[in-house]
C-alpha positions, 0 to 999 in steps of 0.5 A, a space after each residue: 500500499 503506498 504511503 498516502 493511502 489511509 485506512 478507515 474501519 467500519 462495522 455496519 451489519 453484514 460486511 458483504 454489503 458494507 464492503 459492496 458499497 465502498 469497493 465501487 467508490 472513487 478513491 478507495 484502493 480496496 475494501 476488505 471484510 474482517 473482524 475488530 473489537 474482540 479479545 480472541 486472537 485470529 478470530 474466524 467466522 464460526 468463532 465470531 458468530 458465537 457472540 463470545 468473542 466480542 468482534 464485529 464484522 468490519 470493512 477495512 477501507 484503504 483510500 486516497 485522502 486526496 480523492 476522498 475524505 474520511 468525512 465522505 466516507 463516514 457519510 456514506 457509511 451512515 447512509 448505507 445501513 441502519 445506524 438506529 438498530 440496537 441489536 444487529 442489521 436488518 434481519 441479521 441479529 447478534 452482537 457481530 452485526 452492531 454499528 461502529 466506527 473504529 477511529 485511528 485518531 482524534 481527528 477521526 473520532 471528532 469527525 464521527 462525533 460531529 456527524 452523530 450530532 448532525 444525525 441527532 439534530 435531524 431527529 435519529 437516535 444513533 446506535 453507532 459506537 465509536 472505538 479506538 483502534 489502539 490495541 484493536 487489531 484488524 483480522 482479515 476474514 476468510 477468502 470466501 467473504 472477500 468481494 462476496 456480492 461481485 463474485 456472486 454477481 448479486 447486490 446486498 440484501 440488507 444494505 440500500 443506500 439513501 441520502 441523509 446528508 
């Protein structure tokens, strides 16, 4: 990855749909499905589905900040999932499907907080957690989870883009 590429981490339910929307965005070099936030080293899909590891399904977005900003990515994140749902995402229920932004620094945290405040002012009750990436490694998911909808030639069933911002 070139040195001007940054990474952002979003958990918005099933990672297949989140990955689908980000990997088609200009300025995004790659979108990788994986796991973050739990206590088990090197988790796999079967283990995180138990709900006992504490991991969320997350997509790592590797992007060029000269083309697309963290704020733009975060706005898209909010527009492609139900950030008000507290027990999962759509029909996918469980702790691994919760909504979260894993921030790398104070600037990303403040940007996220500002957007959450904007959504609150619009009348939304935001259930998205903000979690530091410090001591929270990203674990890439199994190969069969990567580029799932493109490989299957399908579109997401529980993620639909809507304009909020």
